[in-house]
C-alpha positions as CSV (number, residue, x, y, z in Angstrom):
1,X,99.1,-42.9,12.5
2,X,96.9,-39.9,11.6
3,X,95.2,-42.0,9.0
4,X,94.4,-44.6,11.7
5,X,92.9,-41.9,13.9
6,X,90.9,-40.6,11.0
7,X,89.6,-44.0,10.2
8,X,88.6,-44.6,13.9
9,X,86.7,-41.3,13.9
10,X,85.1,-42.2,10.6
11,X,84.1,-45.6,12.0
12,X,82.7,-44.0,15.1
13,X,80.7,-41.5,13.1
14,X,79.3,-44.3,10.9
15,X,78.3,-46.3,13.9
16,X,76.5,-43.2,15.4
17,X,74.8,-42.6,12.1
18,X,73.6,-46.2,12.0
19,X,72.4,-46.2,15.7
20,X,70.7,-42.8,15.3
21,X,67.3,-44.1,13.8
22,X,66.7,-46.6,16.6
23,X,67.7,-44.0,19.2
24,X,65.3,-41.5,17.7
25,X,62.4,-44.0,17.5
26,X,63.0,-45.1,21.1
27,X,63.2,-41.5,22.3
28,X,59.9,-40.7,20.6
29,X,58.4,-43.9,22.1
30,X,59.6,-42.9,25.6
31,X,58.4,-39.3,25.2
32,X,54.9,-40.5,24.3
33,X,54.6,-43.0,27.2
34,X,56.5,-41.3,30.0
35,X,56.3,-37.5,29.3
36,X,53.3,-36.9,27.0
37,X,50.9,-39.3,28.7
38,X,51.5,-38.5,32.4
39,X,51.3,-34.7,31.6
40,X,48.1,-35.3,29.6
41,X,46.6,-37.4,32.3
42,X,47.4,-34.7,34.9
43,X,46.1,-31.8,32.8
44,X,42.8,-33.4,32.0
45,X,42.2,-34.8,35.5
46,X,44.0,-32.2,37.6
47,X,41.5,-32.1,40.5
48,X,41.6,-35.9,40.9
49,X,45.3,-35.9,42.1
50,X,46.9,-34.7,45.3
51,X,50.1,-33.6,43.5
52,X,50.7,-30.6,41.2
53,X,53.0,-30.4,38.2
54,X,55.9,-29.3,40.3
55,X,55.7,-32.5,42.4
56,X,55.1,-34.9,39.5
57,X,57.8,-33.5,37.2
58,X,60.7,-35.1,39.1
59,X,59.4,-38.7,39.1
60,X,58.2,-38.2,35.5
61,X,61.6,-37.2,34.3
62,X,63.3,-40.0,36.3
63,X,61.0,-42.6,34.8
64,X,61.6,-41.2,31.3
65,X,65.4,-41.1,31.7
66,X,65.6,-44.7,33.1
67,X,63.6,-46.2,30.3
68,X,65.4,-44.1,27.7
69,X,68.8,-45.2,29.1
70,X,67.8,-48.8,29.4
71,X,66.5,-48.9,25.8
72,X,69.6,-47.1,24.5
73,X,71.9,-49.7,26.1
74,X,69.9,-52.6,24.6
75,X,69.8,-51.0,21.2
76,X,73.6,-50.4,21.2
77,X,74.3,-54.0,22.4
78,X,71.9,-55.4,19.8
79,X,73.6,-53.3,17.0
80,X,77.1,-54.5,17.8
81,X,76.1,-58.1,18.3
82,X,74.1,-58.4,15.0
83,X,76.8,-56.5,13.0
84,X,79.5,-58.7,14.4
85,X,77.7,-62.0,13.7
86,X,76.5,-60.8,10.3
87,X,80.1,-59.8,9.4
88,X,79.5,-56.1,9.1
89,X,76.1,-56.2,7.5
90,X,73.4,-54.0,9.1
91,X,70.2,-55.3,7.6
92,X,69.2,-57.4,10.6
93,X,69.7,-54.4,12.9
94,X,67.7,-52.2,10.5
95,X,64.9,-54.7,10.3
96,X,64.8,-54.7,14.1
97,X,64.6,-50.8,14.1
98,X,61.7,-51.1,11.6
99,X,60.0,-53.5,14.0
100,X,60.5,-51.1,16.9
101,X,58.9,-48.4,14.7
102,X,55.9,-50.6,13.9
103,X,55.4,-51.2,17.6
104,X,55.7,-47.5,18.3
105,X,53.2,-46.5,15.6
106,X,50.7,-49.2,16.6
107,X,51.0,-48.1,20.2
108,X,50.6,-44.5,19.2
109,X,47.4,-45.2,17.3
110,X,46.2,-47.4,20.1
111,X,46.7,-44.9,22.9
112,X,46.0,-41.6,21.1
113,X,43.1,-42.5,18.7
114,X,41.6,-45.8,20.0
115,X,41.3,-44.9,23.7
116,X,37.8,-43.5,23.6
117,X,36.2,-46.9,24.1
118,X,38.3,-47.8,27.2
119,X,36.3,-49.2,30.1
120,X,35.5,-46.8,32.9
121,X,37.6,-47.4,36.0
122,X,35.1,-47.8,38.7
123,X,37.1,-50.2,40.8
124,X,35.0,-53.1,39.5
125,X,36.8,-56.0,37.7
126,X,36.7,-55.3,34.0
127,X,35.0,-57.9,31.7
128,X,37.8,-57.9,29.1
129,X,36.0,-60.7,27.1
130,X,33.4,-58.1,26.2
131,X,35.8,-56.3,24.0
132,X,36.1,-58.8,21.1
133,X,35.4,-56.1,18.5
134,X,38.3,-54.0,19.9
135,X,40.5,-57.0,20.0
136,X,39.9,-57.8,16.3
137,X,40.4,-54.2,15.3
138,X,43.7,-54.0,17.1
139,X,44.8,-57.3,15.5
140,X,44.0,-55.9,12.1
141,X,45.9,-52.7,12.8
142,X,49.0,-54.6,13.7
143,X,48.7,-56.9,10.7
144,X,48.4,-53.9,8.3
145,X,51.3,-52.1,9.8
146,X,53.6,-55.1,9.8
147,X,52.6,-56.0,6.2
148,X,53.2,-52.4,5.1
149,X,56.7,-52.4,6.7
150,X,57.7,-55.6,5.0
151,X,56.4,-54.4,1.6
152,X,58.4,-51.1,2.0
153,X,61.6,-53.0,2.9
154,X,61.2,-55.3,0.0
155,X,60.6,-52.5,-2.4
156,X,63.1,-49.8,-1.2
157,X,65.5,-51.7,1.1
158,X,66.1,-51.3,4.8
159,X,68.2,-48.1,4.9
160,X,65.8,-45.7,3.1
161,X,62.8,-47.1,5.1
162,X,64.7,-46.6,8.4
163,X,65.5,-43.0,7.4
164,X,61.8,-42.2,6.8
165,X,60.8,-43.9,10.1
166,X,63.2,-41.5,11.9
167,X,61.6,-38.5,10.3
168,X,58.1,-39.7,11.0
169,X,59.0,-40.4,14.7
170,X,60.2,-36.8,14.9
171,X,56.9,-35.5,13.4
172,X,54.9,-37.6,15.9
173,X,56.8,-36.1,18.8
174,X,56.0,-32.6,17.4
175,X,52.3,-33.5,17.0
176,X,52.1,-34.8,20.6
177,X,53.8,-31.7,21.9
178,X,51.6,-29.3,19.9
179,X,48.4,-31.1,21.1
180,X,49.6,-31.3,24.8
181,X,50.5,-27.7,25.3
182,X,47.0,-26.3,24.7
183,X,45.6,-28.9,27.1
184,X,48.0,-27.8,29.8
185,X,47.3,-24.1,29.3
186,X,43.5,-24.6,29.0
187,X,43.4,-26.6,32.2
188,X,45.8,-24.4,34.0
189,X,48.1,-27.3,34.6
190,X,51.0,-25.1,35.6
191,X,49.1,-23.7,38.6
192,X,50.7,-24.6,42.0
193,X,48.4,-26.8,44.0
194,X,48.4,-26.7,47.7
195,X,46.1,-29.7,48.2
196,X,44.9,-30.6,51.7
197,X,45.6,-34.3,52.2
198,X,44.5,-36.3,55.1
199,X,45.9,-39.3,57.1
200,X,44.6,-41.7,59.7
201,X,45.9,-39.5,62.5
202,X,43.4,-38.9,65.3
203,X,40.9,-41.3,63.7
204,X,40.4,-42.9,67.2
205,X,40.0,-39.6,69.1
206,X,36.6,-38.9,70.8
207,X,35.4,-36.2,73.1
208,X,34.2,-36.6,76.6
209,X,32.2,-33.5,76.0
210,X,30.5,-33.1,72.6
211,X,31.0,-35.0,69.3
212,X,29.6,-34.2,65.9
213,X,30.1,-37.2,63.6
214,X,29.2,-37.7,60.0
215,X,29.7,-41.2,58.6
216,X,29.4,-40.9,54.8
217,X,28.6,-44.3,53.1
218,X,29.3,-43.9,49.4
219,X,26.5,-44.8,46.9
220,X,24.0,-46.3,49.3
221,X,20.7,-45.8,47.7
222,X,17.6,-45.5,49.9
223,X,15.5,-48.1,48.1
224,X,18.2,-50.7,48.2
225,X,18.8,-49.9,51.9
226,X,15.1,-50.3,52.8
227,X,14.9,-53.6,50.9
228,X,17.8,-55.0,53.0
229,X,16.2,-53.8,56.2
230,X,12.9,-55.3,55.3
231,X,14.5,-58.7,54.5
232,X,16.6,-58.6,57.7
233,X,14.7,-57.2,60.7
234,X,17.7,-57.4,63.0
235,X,19.4,-54.7,61.0
236,X,16.9,-52.2,62.3
237,X,18.4,-52.5,65.8
238,X,21.6,-51.1,64.4
239,X,19.8,-47.8,63.7
240,X,17.9,-47.6,67.0
241,X,17.8,-43.9,68.2
242,X,18.0,-42.6,64.6
243,X,15.4,-40.9,62.4
244,X,15.5,-42.2,58.9
245,X,14.7,-39.6,56.3
246,X,13.5,-41.9,53.5
247,X,12.6,-39.1,51.0
248,X,16.1,-37.4,50.7
249,X,17.4,-36.1,47.4
250,X,21.0,-35.5,46.6
251,X,21.9,-32.5,44.3
252,X,24.6,-34.4,42.4
253,X,24.8,-38.0,41.1
254,X,28.5,-38.4,41.9
255,X,31.0,-37.9,44.8
256,X,33.1,-35.0,43.4
257,X,30.5,-32.2,43.6
258,X,28.6,-33.7,46.6
259,X,31.6,-33.4,49.0
260,X,31.9,-29.6,49.0
261,X,28.1,-29.3,49.1
262,X,27.8,-31.6,52.2
263,X,30.5,-29.7,54.1
264,X,29.8,-26.1,53.0
265,X,26.4,-25.9,51.4
266,X,27.9,-24.5,48.2
267,X,26.4,-25.5,44.8
268,X,28.8,-26.0,41.8
269,X,27.2,-24.6,38.6
270,X,30.4,-24.7,36.5
271,X,31.0,-21.0,37.0
272,X,34.7,-21.6,37.7
273,X,37.2,-24.4,37.6
274,X,36.3,-27.1,40.2
275,X,39.5,-26.8,42.3
276,X,38.9,-23.0,42.7
277,X,35.2,-23.6,43.4
278,X,35.8,-26.2,46.1
279,X,38.5,-24.1,47.8
280,X,36.2,-21.1,47.9
281,X,33.4,-23.3,49.2
282,X,35.4,-24.7,52.1
283,X,37.0,-21.4,52.9
284,X,33.5,-20.0,53.4
285,X,31.9,-23.0,55.1
286,X,29.3,-22.0,57.7
287,X,29.8,-25.4,59.3
288,X,33.6,-24.9,59.8
289,X,33.0,-21.4,61.1
290,X,30.5,-22.7,63.7
291,X,32.7,-25.6,64.7
292,X,35.6,-23.2,65.2
293,X,33.5,-21.0,67.4
294,X,32.6,-23.9,69.6
295,X,36.1,-25.3,69.9
296,X,35.8,-28.5,67.9
297,X,38.9,-30.4,66.7
298,X,38.3,-31.2,63.1
299,X,39.2,-34.5,61.3
300,X,38.4,-34.9,57.7
301,X,38.8,-38.6,56.6
302,X,38.7,-38.5,52.8
303,X,41.0,-40.3,50.4
304,X,40.9,-37.5,47.8
305,X,42.2,-34.0,48.2
306,X,39.8,-31.9,50.2
307,X,40.6,-28.6,48.7
308,X,43.3,-26.8,46.8
309,X,45.1,-23.5,46.7
310,X,45.0,-20.8,49.3
311,X,43.3,-21.9,52.5
312,X,42.2,-18.5,53.9
313,X,40.0,-19.9,56.6
314,X,42.1,-20.1,59.7
315,X,40.5,-23.3,61.0
316,X,42.3,-25.2,58.3
317,X,45.5,-24.9,60.3
318,X,43.8,-26.9,63.0
319,X,42.7,-29.9,61.0
320,X,44.0,-32.8,63.0
321,X,45.0,-35.2,60.3
322,X,46.5,-33.1,57.5
323,X,49.7,-34.2,55.7
324,X,52.0,-31.2,56.2
325,X,54.7,-32.1,53.6
326,X,53.6,-34.7,51.1
327,X,56.6,-34.5,48.9
328,X,59.0,-35.6,51.6
329,X,56.9,-38.6,52.5
330,X,56.2,-39.7,48.9
331,X,56.8,-43.4,48.0
332,X,58.3,-43.0,44.5
333,X,58.1,-46.7,43.7
334,X,54.4,-46.8,44.5
335,X,53.9,-43.6,42.4
336,X,55.7,-45.4,39.5
337,X,53.6,-48.5,39.8
338,X,50.4,-46.5,39.7
339,X,51.5,-44.5,36.7
340,X,52.7,-47.6,34.8
341,X,49.3,-49.3,35.4
342,X,47.5,-46.4,33.7
343,X,50.0,-46.2,30.8
344,X,49.8,-49.9,30.1
345,X,46.0,-49.8,30.4
346,X,45.8,-47.1,27.8
347,X,48.5,-48.1,25.3
348,X,48.6,-51.9,25.3
349,X,46.6,-53.7,22.6
350,X,43.1,-54.7,23.9
351,X,44.0,-58.3,24.1
352,X,46.8,-57.5,26.6
353,X,45.3,-54.6,28.5
354,X,44.2,-57.0,31.3
355,X,47.8,-57.5,32.1
356,X,48.0,-53.9,33.3
357,X,46.3,-55.3,36.4
358,X,44.1,-52.2,36.6
359,X,40.7,-51.9,38.1
360,X,41.3,-48.4,39.4
361,X,44.5,-46.5,40.1
362,X,45.1,-44.5,43.2
363,X,48.1,-42.2,43.5
364,X,47.2,-41.7,47.1
365,X,48.9,-45.0,47.7
366,X,52.2,-43.2,47.2
367,X,51.5,-41.4,50.5
368,X,50.3,-42.7,53.8
369,X,46.9,-41.2,53.2
370,X,43.6,-42.2,54.6
371,X,42.0,-44.9,52.5
372,X,38.3,-45.1,52.5
373,X,38.2,-48.8,51.4
374,X,36.8,-51.3,53.9
375,X,40.0,-53.3,53.9
376,X,41.6,-50.4,55.8
377,X,38.7,-48.8,57.7
378,X,37.1,-52.0,59.1
379,X,40.5,-53.3,60.2
380,X,41.2,-50.0,62.0
381,X,37.9,-50.4,63.8
382,X,38.6,-54.0,64.9
383,X,42.3,-53.4,65.8
384,X,41.5,-50.3,68.0
385,X,38.5,-51.0,70.2
386,X,39.6,-48.3,72.7
387,X,39.1,-44.7,71.7
388,X,41.4,-41.9,72.7
389,X,39.4,-39.6,75.0
390,X,39.9,-35.8,74.9
391,X,38.4,-32.8,76.6
392,X,38.1,-30.9,73.3
393,X,35.0,-31.2,71.3
394,X,35.5,-33.5,68.2
395,X,34.1,-33.2,64.7
396,X,34.8,-36.0,62.2
397,X,33.7,-36.5,58.6
398,X,34.5,-40.1,57.7
399,X,34.0,-41.1,54.1
400,X,33.9,-44.9,53.6
401,X,33.3,-46.9,50.4
402,X,29.7,-47.8,51.3
403,X,28.0,-49.8,48.6
404,X,30.2,-48.4,45.8
405,X,31.6,-50.8,43.2
406,X,33.2,-53.3,43.3
407,X,30.8,-55.6,45.0
408,X,33.5,-57.8,46.6
409,X,32.2,-58.5,50.2
410,X,29.5,-60.6,51.8
411,X,27.5,-59.4,54.7
412,X,30.3,-60.3,57.2
413,X,33.0,-58.5,55.2
414,X,34.5,-61.7,53.8
415,X,36.0,-61.1,50.3
416,X,34.0,-62.7,47.6
417,X,33.8,-62.7,43.8
418,X,30.8,-61.4,41.9
419,X,28.9,-60.1,44.8
420,X,25.7,-58.1,44.6
421,X,24.7,-54.6,45.5
422,X,22.5,-55.9,48.4
423,X,25.5,-57.8,49.8
424,X,27.6,-54.6,49.7
425,X,24.8,-52.7,51.6
426,X,24.8,-55.5,54.2
427,X,28.6,-55.2,54.5
428,X,28.1,-51.4,54.9
429,X,25.6,-52.0,57.8
430,X,28.2,-54.4,59.4
431,X,30.8,-51.6,59.3
432,X,28.3,-49.0,60.6
433,X,27.3,-51.4,63.5
434,X,31.0,-51.9,64.4
435,X,31.6,-48.2,64.4
436,X,28.5,-47.4,66.5
437,X,29.3,-50.2,68.9
438,X,32.8,-48.8,69.4
439,X,31.3,-45.5,70.4
440,X,28.8,-47.1,72.8
441,X,31.5,-49.3,74.4
442,X,33.6,-46.2,75.0
443,X,30.8,-44.1,76.5
444,X,30.8,-41.7,73.6
445,X,27.5,-42.5,71.9
446,X,25.0,-40.5,73.9
447,X,26.9,-37.3,73.8
448,X,27.3,-37.5,70.0
449,X,25.4,-36.0,67.1
450,X,25.6,-38.7,64.4
451,X,24.6,-38.5,60.8
452,X,24.8,-41.5,58.6
453,X,24.4,-40.4,55.0
454,X,25.3,-41.2,51.4
455,X,26.7,-38.6,48.9
456,X,24.4,-40.0,46.2
457,X,22.4,-43.0,45.3
458,X,23.1,-45.8,42.9
459,X,21.6,-47.2,39.7
460,X,22.9,-50.3,37.9
461,X,23.7,-48.9,34.4
462,X,25.9,-49.9,31.5
463,X,29.2,-48.2,32.4
464,X,29.7,-47.2,28.8
465,X,26.4,-45.3,28.8
466,X,25.5,-42.5,31.2
467,X,22.3,-41.0,29.9
468,X,19.1,-40.5,31.7
469,X,19.8,-43.5,33.9
470,X,21.9,-41.2,36.0
471,X,18.7,-39.6,37.2
472,X,18.1,-42.6,39.3
473,X,21.2,-41.9,41.4
474,X,19.6,-39.0,43.4
475,X,18.1,-41.0,46.3
476,X,20.7,-41.4,49.0
477,X,20.2,-42.6,52.6
478,X,20.1,-40.1,55.5
479,X,19.8,-41.1,59.1
480,X,20.2,-38.6,62.0
481,X,20.6,-38.9,65.8
482,X,20.9,-36.0,68.1
483,X,22.5,-36.1,71.5
484,X,20.8,-38.1,74.3
485,X,18.3,-39.9,72.0
486,X,16.8,-43.2,73.0
487,X,14.0,-44.6,70.9
488,X,13.2,-47.1,68.2
489,X,14.1,-46.4,64.6
490,X,11.8,-43.7,63.3
491,X,11.0,-43.0,59.6
492,X,10.1,-39.6,58.2
493,X,9.0,-38.9,54.6
494,X,9.7,-35.2,54.7
495,X,11.0,-34.2,51.3
496,X,14.6,-33.4,52.2
497,X,17.4,-32.1,49.9
498,X,21.1,-32.0,50.5
499,X,20.6,-28.3,50.2
500,X,18.9,-28.4,53.6
501,X,21.8,-30.0,55.4
502,X,23.7,-26.8,56.4
503,X,20.6,-25.5,58.4
504,X,20.1,-29.0,59.8
505,X,23.7,-29.1,61.1
506,X,23.2,-25.8,62.9
507,X,20.0,-27.0,64.6
508,X,21.8,-30.2,65.7
509,X,24.6,-28.2,67.1
510,X,22.0,-26.1,68.9
511,X,20.8,-29.3,70.6
512,X,17.8,-30.4,68.5
513,X,17.0,-34.1,68.2
514,X,17.2,-36.1,65.0
515,X,13.5,-35.9,64.4
516,X,13.2,-32.2,65.1
517,X,15.0,-30.9,62.0
518,X,13.5,-30.2,58.6
519,X,10.1,-29.4,60.3
520,X,9.5,-26.3,58.2
521,X,9.9,-28.1,54.9
522,X,7.0,-27.7,52.4
523,X,5.6,-31.2,51.8
524,X,4.9,-30.3,48.1
525,X,8.3,-28.7,47.3
526,X,10.1,-29.3,44.1
527,X,13.7,-30.2,44.6
528,X,16.7,-29.1,42.4
529,X,19.1,-31.7,41.1
530,X,22.0,-31.3,38.7
531,X,22.6,-34.0,36.2
532,X,25.9,-34.7,34.4
533,X,27.7,-37.7,32.9
534,X,30.6,-39.3,34.7
535,X,33.9,-37.7,33.5
536,X,31.9,-35.1,31.6
537,X,31.4,-32.6,34.4
538,X,31.8,-29.6,32.1
539,X,28.2,-30.0,30.9
540,X,25.6,-29.9,33.7
541,X,21.8,-29.8,33.3
542,X,19.4,-28.8,36.0
543,X,16.2,-30.8,36.8
544,X,13.4,-30.6,39.3
545,X,12.2,-33.6,41.2
546,X,8.4,-33.4,41.1
547,X,7.0,-35.9,43.6
548,X,8.7,-38.5,45.7
549,X,9.1,-41.6,43.6
550,X,12.6,-40.9,42.3
551,X,11.8,-42.4,38.9
552,X,13.1,-40.9,35.7
553,X,9.8,-39.5,34.6
554,X,9.5,-37.5,37.8
555,X,12.6,-35.4,36.9
556,X,11.7,-32.4,34.7
557,X,14.4,-30.3,33.1
558,X,14.2,-26.6,34.2
559,X,15.9,-25.4,31.0
560,X,19.0,-24.3,32.8
561,X,22.3,-25.7,31.6
562,X,25.6,-25.0,33.2
563,X,28.5,-25.4,30.8
564,X,32.2,-24.7,31.2
């Protein structure tokens, strides 16, 4: 009887020994995809996400555990089925373990070493047929690995090969961990992030007293805007009562750094990590201080976190549309879908990346956050023609997608494929017209200061190359209307910079008209801009715009570089 027990224990131990290689390979695979990659993604893009490490760790571990368990069950079942049908032989199972290892190694090389040529996620449909070279390289990689595995099995047999595969898998996990930890420490990934997140709440509020409204249309370039107006005279009626400042320069070519500048006047020169910079900028915003003094309710409608960390400025407790407890309202299934899209995008072979269904990924979808896309904003405007009137003064900063990629609307907001930049500007004018008409229909137009502006301009460049072409993204639109203005659209060629806006806000709050601001501006001034490449914000170069043409040769480097 004891011998039977001993034999049972021996059989169990042998089965565990045989199952171990596939378990180890699968564990390494899951660690790479569902632990290493999410943590790396967060650490290197910390300020793009509303969550911190404490919030993401639970769904990350759950996803890892579920895949690990599901894979272990399948491996175990496959082992017993193949051993049973092969009458105790384990070669079929060991060959399958080797195949799993080949897939793991190919995926590891694909995601860790071959991800530098990935297309940039702008929201635009990706032309996957343009990646033939990468497709061929990936196919060669898989062929070489499979051929090597077969050759090793033929020469040494399945069991020794599987043993070495187990050891190599363990080494790869160690390498991933060793490379991940410095990234997390360097980017301060362990820091608790108290991000300010915003919803659609109070989007339809309007004051019967005073309103100060900023409608930010992303990436609307002044030259393109003017061309659309010249081709369609009726569009000029939309902007009646406004002064159009046609000679405006942004300081930054992209949204990230433009936002705190527009709301606080602070200029980021890479002196500190961006989250800390933006928090400090908002905490010391002269605009927020003035609005607080004049009893304005504040609504910030932005689909990215507004600021992080300690919010010392007491007005932040009065922001009308803040999410108070994001973790409790988090949709874990949506979080999982967004994470999986990115993982598949990065680790699938190039020929199959299109099946990740990624054009962009937005973890804000895991919360009921404000979404700046027209599919949400325009429908909100149409579905709520009546505004909620309040006796409090109202400030709203509303960020909409503007003429940003993708170009997927015609002038009437109908979805189309392969649209143009001009069509997206026309769609933007349609949204602006709808928004302004709603103010007029509710008697809230004349008592409102309104600024329609872009955070930066646009230039059609190859998205794999962000060199001096970026210098042509510094010409955004700016239109301004003060309270009680009634006149035709007026154009001013005063050389305005986004650096001037904080003073302009104060003058408009004092009661000045849209054409009365910027009057002390030197017509021959040289304007500062700060160039950097998309996703390489750690290297900034200062230029001066000399003249008013906004062409590359008019931007002269000052010699100042801001590196972090």
